[in-house]
C-alpha positions as CSV (number, residue, x, y, z in Angstrom):
1,M,247.1,25.8,97.4
2,K,245.0,29.3,96.9
3,Q,241.5,29.8,95.7
4,D,241.3,31.8,92.5
5,I,238.2,34.2,91.6
6,F,236.3,31.6,90.2
7,G,236.3,29.3,93.7
8,Q,239.0,27.1,92.4
9,M,242.0,25.6,93.9
10,N,245.4,26.5,92.3
11,T,249.1,25.4,93.2
12,L,250.1,28.9,94.1
13,T,251.8,30.2,96.9
14,Q,251.5,33.7,96.9
15,P,248.8,36.4,96.9
16,A,250.3,38.7,94.2
17,S,250.4,35.8,92.0
18,V,247.1,34.9,92.6
19,D,245.9,38.6,92.2
20,A,247.8,38.0,88.5
21,W,246.2,34.8,87.7
22,N,242.6,36.4,88.2
23,G,243.9,38.7,85.5
24,V,244.8,36.2,83.4
25,L,241.4,34.3,83.8
26,L,239.3,37.5,83.6
27,G,241.4,38.6,80.8
28,F,241.2,35.3,78.8
29,L,237.3,35.7,79.2
30,A,237.1,39.4,78.0
31,H,239.7,38.8,75.0
32,S,241.6,41.6,76.9
33,A,245.0,42.6,75.7
34,V,246.7,42.5,78.6
35,T,246.1,39.0,79.5
36,P,249.8,37.7,78.5
37,Q,251.3,40.5,80.8
38,H,249.3,38.7,83.4
39,L,250.2,35.5,82.6
40,G,254.0,36.2,82.6
41,T,253.9,37.8,86.1
42,V,252.2,34.7,87.4
43,L,255.1,32.6,85.6
44,E,257.7,34.9,86.8
45,L,256.5,34.6,90.6
46,E,255.6,30.8,90.8
47,P,257.9,29.2,87.9
48,D,256.8,25.8,89.0
49,F,252.9,26.8,88.6
50,A,252.2,23.6,85.9
51,L,248.8,24.7,85.3
52,G,250.1,28.5,84.2
53,H,252.4,26.6,81.7
54,A,249.8,24.4,80.4
55,V,247.4,27.5,80.0
56,K,250.4,29.5,78.1
57,G,250.7,26.5,75.9
58,L,247.0,26.2,75.1
59,F,246.9,29.8,74.3
60,M,249.8,29.3,71.6
61,V,248.1,26.3,70.0
62,L,244.8,28.2,69.6
63,L,246.7,30.8,67.8
64,G,246.8,28.4,64.8
65,R,249.9,29.5,63.7
66,R,252.7,26.9,62.7
67,E,255.7,28.6,64.5
68,M,253.9,28.9,67.9
69,L,253.8,25.1,68.2
70,P,257.5,24.8,69.1
71,V,256.6,27.5,72.1
72,A,253.7,25.1,73.2
73,T,255.6,22.1,73.0
74,D,258.2,24.1,75.3
75,A,255.3,24.8,77.7
76,L,254.3,21.6,77.9
77,A,257.6,19.8,78.7
78,T,257.9,22.7,81.6
79,A,254.6,21.9,82.9
80,Q,255.3,18.5,83.1
81,S,258.4,19.0,84.7
82,A,257.2,21.3,87.0
83,M,254.3,18.8,88.0
84,T,257.2,16.5,89.3
85,R,258.9,19.2,91.7
86,Q,255.4,20.4,92.7
87,P,252.4,17.8,92.9
88,V,249.1,19.2,91.3
89,S,245.3,18.9,91.8
90,P,243.7,16.1,89.2
91,R,241.8,19.2,88.0
92,E,244.9,20.7,87.1
93,A,246.6,17.7,85.7
94,L,243.8,17.8,83.2
95,Y,244.8,21.3,81.6
96,V,248.1,19.4,81.2
97,D,246.7,16.7,79.1
98,A,244.8,18.4,77.1
99,L,247.4,20.5,75.9
100,E,249.2,17.2,75.3
101,L,246.5,16.1,73.1
102,W,246.3,19.4,71.2
103,L,249.9,19.1,70.5
104,S,249.3,15.6,69.1
105,G,246.7,16.7,66.4
106,H,243.8,15.8,68.6
107,P,241.7,18.9,69.7
108,V,238.7,16.9,70.0
109,Q,239.9,14.9,72.7
110,A,241.7,17.6,74.4
111,A,237.7,19.3,74.7
112,Q,237.0,16.1,76.6
113,K,239.7,16.5,78.8
114,F,237.9,20.2,79.5
115,E,234.6,18.3,79.6
116,N,236.4,16.4,82.6
117,V,237.2,19.0,84.6
118,L,234.0,20.6,84.8
119,R,231.9,17.5,85.6
120,A,234.1,17.7,88.9
121,H,234.3,21.5,88.6
122,P,231.2,23.2,86.9
123,Q,232.1,26.7,88.3
124,D,235.5,26.1,86.6
125,T,234.8,28.8,83.9
126,L,238.6,29.0,82.5
127,A,237.7,25.1,81.4
128,M,234.3,26.0,80.2
129,K,236.1,28.9,78.1
130,L,238.5,26.7,76.5
131,S,236.2,24.0,75.7
132,H,234.0,26.6,74.3
133,A,236.9,27.9,72.0
134,T,238.1,24.7,71.0
135,R,234.8,23.4,70.0
136,F,234.5,26.7,68.2
137,V,238.0,25.7,66.3
138,L,236.4,22.4,65.4
139,G,233.1,23.6,64.1
140,D,231.2,21.9,66.9
141,A,228.2,24.3,67.4
142,E,226.1,21.8,69.0
143,G,229.0,20.7,71.5
144,M,229.3,24.3,72.5
145,R,225.8,24.4,73.5
146,R,225.9,20.8,75.4
147,S,228.9,22.0,77.4
148,I,227.5,25.4,78.5
149,E,224.0,24.4,79.2
150,R,225.3,21.3,81.3
151,V,227.1,24.0,83.7
152,L,224.7,26.9,83.5
153,P,222.7,25.4,86.6
154,A,225.6,25.8,88.7
155,Y,226.3,29.7,88.3
156,A,224.6,31.4,91.0
157,P,223.8,35.2,89.7
158,D,227.2,36.2,91.9
159,H,229.4,34.0,90.2
160,P,232.3,36.3,88.8
161,G,232.1,34.1,85.9
162,R,228.4,34.0,85.0
163,G,228.0,36.9,82.5
164,Y,230.8,35.4,80.6
165,L,229.3,32.3,80.5
166,L,225.9,33.8,79.6
167,G,228.0,35.3,76.6
168,C,229.1,31.8,75.3
169,H,226.0,30.9,75.8
170,S,224.6,33.4,73.5
171,F,227.1,32.5,71.1
172,A,226.4,28.8,71.4
173,L,222.6,29.3,70.7
174,E,223.2,31.9,67.9
175,E,225.4,29.1,66.3
176,T,222.6,26.5,66.5
177,G,219.6,28.5,65.3
178,A,218.0,29.6,68.4
179,Y,218.1,33.3,67.6
180,E,215.9,35.1,70.1
181,K,217.2,33.0,72.9
182,A,220.4,34.1,71.8
183,E,219.9,37.8,71.6
184,I,218.2,37.5,75.0
185,A,221.5,36.1,76.5
186,G,223.9,38.2,75.0
187,R,222.3,41.2,76.2
188,Q,222.0,40.1,80.0
189,A,225.9,38.9,79.5
190,L,226.9,42.7,78.3
191,W,224.5,43.9,81.3
192,M,226.1,41.6,84.0
193,V,229.8,42.2,82.5
194,S,230.6,45.4,80.3
195,D,233.9,44.2,78.8
196,D,232.1,40.7,77.7
197,A,233.2,41.5,73.8
198,W,232.2,37.7,73.0
199,G,228.6,38.2,74.3
200,L,228.1,41.8,72.5
201,H,229.6,40.0,69.4
202,A,227.1,37.4,69.8
203,V,224.1,39.4,69.5
204,A,225.8,41.1,66.2
205,H,225.7,37.3,64.7
206,V,222.0,37.4,65.4
207,H,221.3,40.7,63.5
208,E,223.5,39.2,60.6
209,M,221.7,35.9,60.8
210,T,218.4,37.2,60.7
211,G,219.1,40.2,57.9
212,N,218.8,43.2,60.6
213,A,221.7,45.1,59.6
214,Q,220.6,48.6,60.8
215,L,219.4,46.8,64.2
216,G,222.8,45.7,63.9
217,L,224.4,48.6,63.9
218,D,222.1,50.2,66.2
219,W,223.5,47.7,68.8
220,L,226.7,48.5,68.3
221,A,226.5,52.4,68.5
222,G,227.6,53.4,71.7
223,R,229.3,50.2,72.9
224,E,232.3,50.2,71.6
225,A,234.0,50.0,75.2
226,A,233.1,46.6,75.4
227,W,235.6,45.9,72.8
228,S,238.0,48.6,72.9
229,H,240.2,46.8,75.7
230,C,240.3,43.6,73.1
231,N,243.1,41.9,71.7
232,N,242.8,41.2,68.0
233,F,239.2,40.2,68.5
234,R,238.6,44.2,68.3
235,Y,239.1,44.0,64.7
236,H,236.7,41.1,64.4
237,V,234.2,43.1,66.1
238,W,234.9,46.1,63.5
239,W,234.5,43.4,60.7
240,H,231.2,42.7,61.8
241,K,230.2,46.3,61.9
242,A,231.7,46.6,58.1
243,L,229.5,43.7,57.1
244,M,226.5,45.8,58.5
245,H,227.2,48.5,56.2
246,L,228.0,46.1,53.5
247,D,224.3,44.8,53.1
248,L,223.1,48.4,53.5
249,G,225.1,49.4,50.5
250,Q,227.0,52.0,52.3
251,I,230.5,51.2,50.9
252,D,232.0,54.2,52.1
253,Q,231.6,53.1,55.6
254,V,233.0,49.9,54.8
255,M,236.4,51.0,52.8
256,D,237.0,53.5,56.0
257,L,236.6,50.6,58.7
258,Y,238.7,48.4,56.6
259,D,241.3,51.2,56.1
260,Q,241.0,52.8,59.5
261,Q,240.0,49.3,61.8
262,I,240.1,46.1,60.6
263,R,243.4,46.7,58.5
264,K,245.1,49.7,60.7
265,D,247.7,47.3,61.9
266,K,248.9,45.1,59.1
267,T,249.3,42.0,61.6
268,D,249.6,38.2,60.2
269,D,247.2,36.5,62.8
270,Y,244.8,34.1,60.9
271,R,241.9,35.8,62.3
272,D,242.7,39.1,61.0
273,I,243.7,38.1,57.9
274,S,240.0,36.3,57.6
275,N,238.6,39.3,58.5
276,A,240.1,41.2,55.8
277,T,240.1,38.5,53.4
278,S,236.6,37.7,53.6
279,L,235.2,41.6,53.4
280,L,237.0,41.8,50.2
281,S,236.0,38.8,48.7
282,R,232.4,40.3,49.4
283,L,233.0,43.4,47.9
284,Q,234.6,42.1,44.6
285,L,231.2,40.0,44.6
286,E,229.5,43.3,44.3
287,G,231.7,44.3,41.8
288,I,233.2,47.0,44.3
289,D,236.9,48.1,43.0
290,I,239.0,47.2,45.9
291,G,242.0,49.1,44.6
292,D,245.5,47.3,45.4
293,R,244.2,46.2,49.1
294,W,245.0,42.3,48.1
295,E,248.8,43.0,48.0
296,E,249.5,42.9,51.5
297,L,247.3,40.4,52.5
298,A,248.6,38.2,49.6
299,D,252.3,39.3,50.7
300,L,251.7,37.6,54.3
301,S,249.4,34.6,52.7
302,A,252.3,33.6,50.6
303,E,254.2,32.9,53.7
304,R,251.7,30.9,55.1
305,T,251.5,28.3,52.5
306,E,253.2,25.3,54.5
307,D,251.5,26.2,58.1
308,G,248.6,23.4,57.9
309,C,247.2,24.4,61.6
310,L,243.6,24.8,60.3
311,I,241.7,24.7,57.1
312,F,239.8,27.6,58.2
313,A,243.0,29.7,58.1
314,D,244.6,28.0,55.0
315,L,241.1,28.8,52.9
316,H,241.1,32.4,53.9
317,Y,245.2,32.8,52.9
318,L,243.8,31.3,49.5
319,L,241.3,34.1,49.0
320,A,244.2,36.4,49.3
321,L,246.3,34.4,46.9
322,T,243.5,34.0,44.3
323,G,242.6,37.8,45.0
324,D,246.2,39.1,43.7
325,N,246.6,36.3,41.1
326,R,249.6,34.7,42.9
327,A,249.5,31.4,40.9
328,D,252.7,29.8,42.3
329,A,251.6,30.4,46.0
330,T,248.3,29.1,45.2
331,A,249.8,26.2,44.0
332,K,252.4,25.7,46.7
333,M,249.1,25.8,49.1
334,L,247.0,23.4,47.2
335,G,249.9,21.1,46.8
336,R,250.4,20.8,50.4
337,I,246.6,20.5,51.2
338,H,246.8,17.5,49.1
339,R,249.5,16.1,50.9
340,D,247.7,16.6,54.4
341,A,244.5,15.3,53.0
342,A,246.2,12.3,51.8
343,Q,247.1,11.5,55.4
344,A,243.9,12.1,57.3
345,D,245.1,10.6,60.8
346,N,244.6,13.5,63.1
347,D,241.2,16.1,63.8
348,T,243.7,18.6,61.9
349,T,244.5,16.7,58.6
350,R,240.8,14.9,58.2
351,R,239.9,18.5,58.1
352,M,241.9,19.3,55.3
353,A,240.7,16.4,53.4
354,D,237.2,17.2,54.4
355,P,236.0,19.7,53.7
356,G,239.0,21.5,52.7
357,L,240.2,20.1,49.6
358,A,237.3,20.4,47.6
359,A,236.9,24.2,49.2
360,A,240.4,24.7,48.0
361,M,239.9,23.7,44.6
362,G,237.0,25.5,44.5
363,L,238.5,29.0,45.6
364,E,241.4,28.2,42.8
365,A,239.0,27.5,40.1
366,F,236.9,30.6,40.7
367,G,240.0,32.6,41.3
368,D,240.8,31.2,37.4
369,G,237.4,32.0,36.2
370,Q,236.4,28.7,35.6
371,F,233.0,29.0,37.2
372,A,231.5,25.7,36.4
373,A,234.2,23.7,38.1
374,A,234.2,26.3,41.0
375,F,230.8,25.8,41.6
376,D,231.5,21.7,41.4
377,H,234.3,21.8,43.9
378,L,232.5,24.4,46.3
379,S,229.2,22.5,46.3
380,A,230.9,19.4,47.0
381,A,232.6,20.9,50.2
382,R,229.3,22.7,51.1
383,G,227.8,19.7,53.2
384,T,230.5,19.9,55.4
385,M,231.8,23.4,55.5
386,Q,230.9,23.6,59.4
387,L,233.9,21.2,60.1
388,A,236.4,23.9,58.9
389,G,235.6,26.0,62.2
390,G,234.7,29.8,62.5
391,S,231.0,30.5,62.8
392,H,227.8,30.7,60.2
393,A,228.8,34.6,59.7
394,Q,232.3,33.9,58.4
395,R,231.8,30.6,56.4
396,D,229.4,32.6,54.4
397,V,232.0,34.0,52.4
398,F,232.6,30.7,50.9
399,E,228.8,30.2,50.6
400,R,228.6,33.6,48.4
401,I,231.1,32.7,46.2
402,T,229.6,29.3,45.6
403,I,226.6,30.8,44.8
404,D,228.2,33.5,42.4
405,S,230.2,30.8,40.6
406,G,227.0,28.6,39.9
407,L,225.0,31.9,38.7
408,R,228.3,32.6,36.2
409,A,228.1,29.1,35.4
410,G,224.2,29.1,34.5
411,R,223.4,26.6,37.3
412,L,220.2,28.8,38.6
413,D,218.2,25.6,40.0
414,A,220.9,24.6,41.8
415,V,221.8,28.0,43.3
416,E,218.4,28.5,43.9
417,R,218.3,25.7,46.2
418,I,221.6,26.7,47.9
419,L,219.6,30.5,48.4
420,D,216.6,28.3,49.9
421,D,218.8,26.2,52.3
422,R,220.9,29.7,53.1
423,R,217.2,31.4,54.2
424,S,216.3,28.5,56.0
425,K,219.1,28.5,58.3
426,R,218.4,32.2,58.8
427,A,215.2,32.0,60.6
428,G,213.7,32.6,56.8
429,Q,214.7,35.8,56.6
430,E,217.3,37.3,53.8
431,D,219.8,39.8,53.6
432,N,220.4,42.3,50.7
433,Y,223.0,40.0,48.8
434,A,220.5,37.1,48.7
435,L,217.4,39.3,47.3
436,A,220.0,40.5,44.9
437,R,220.6,36.8,43.6
438,R,217.3,35.9,43.8
439,A,216.3,38.7,41.1
440,L,219.6,38.1,38.7
441,I,218.0,34.4,38.9
442,S,214.3,35.7,38.1
443,S,216.1,38.3,35.2
444,A,218.0,35.3,33.6
445,R,214.9,32.9,33.8
446,S,212.7,35.6,31.6
447,G,215.7,36.0,29.1
448,G,218.2,38.1,30.6
449,D,221.8,36.7,31.7
450,A,222.7,35.2,34.8
451,Q,226.2,35.8,34.1
452,S,225.6,39.5,34.6
453,V,226.4,39.1,38.6
454,P,229.2,41.4,39.4
455,A,232.3,39.9,37.9
456,E,235.5,40.4,39.9
């Protein structure tokens, strides 16, 4: 047994494998691009390291891609086999259990396994981050916050994971509406660990949610080193910067960021497609000509109609398919979501049923110009959209489509109530998007036309 950087004992046998494992731990927390190489080194040096195989599998399921599930299943089988040859600690076994639950469609129970680790080993920062990541996918902001606040007292100022813990705390605080505390925690996190991209982006979320785009740009300016080392998470930070420029009406900067950073690499990772499709949707809602940018996203999304790993991913694929008028692929996606929703027998399919089905039907209707139907469907999904996962900022694209479909359908009172609710969740602040929609409502009520909202 060897001790890792966070003070946890692992069934490793060589100093070199401990060094590589520490690289995995720190890399995962920093969203570092080199993390897979470190994990490959660990498993090469220690082929019977069950925890390493379990973590590989967990990384695979968190990618939210159907073709990664066989890789994760193989990792689980390898981990279980390794446990018969090299006994593991109860702590390590819980990670294997968590992977098995994830693969059986029960990420909620998987998160509980991480909590079991943390009850006995609160300083295990790996379990903290995996619980955080799982709850993020599940849309469980309150659970994220409770999990972190339970273990916070166990982290001394010199604990190597404390900065990353604070970054996660910052994000959980922001997602539960504690914006002032979130900004303090995020700034402290980045002061403690300069590569904490998650903490940096949590502060960007604070500025997004409080309508302070210029402060957000000021925060990101000069801090590129905090996210330049990242895996594809770096595209997401650039996406935040683009949102800030969009709110300020700086469309040239938005387009430049889209082409030079956000879609510089034409990947098909659902998170990268989510960044791109939600940004293009926002631009189109403002009447901006986006050229042929939907096409490559729709080509990739048309290949994902049978995926069904995450409703969050499916809804963003639908943005691309409807944006590029891919009626056949849209119908395929809707058909598959209907089938999954009819099962509703695990955490994933239950989210396909609610909020997924109504939201998907709303996006299809919006793409077809059926704004009253779109508003009805999207409004029905709105109360449970958090269950789709992601952040408030990410889900806001669906809120905007709901609002704009309502405006185009003439549902002024209902739209105004949504705008009021949106404002209440943003510390009473409004961004320029909301102010512009309120102006449209005011104009319509004084004899103008609510449908003068920019059309696609």
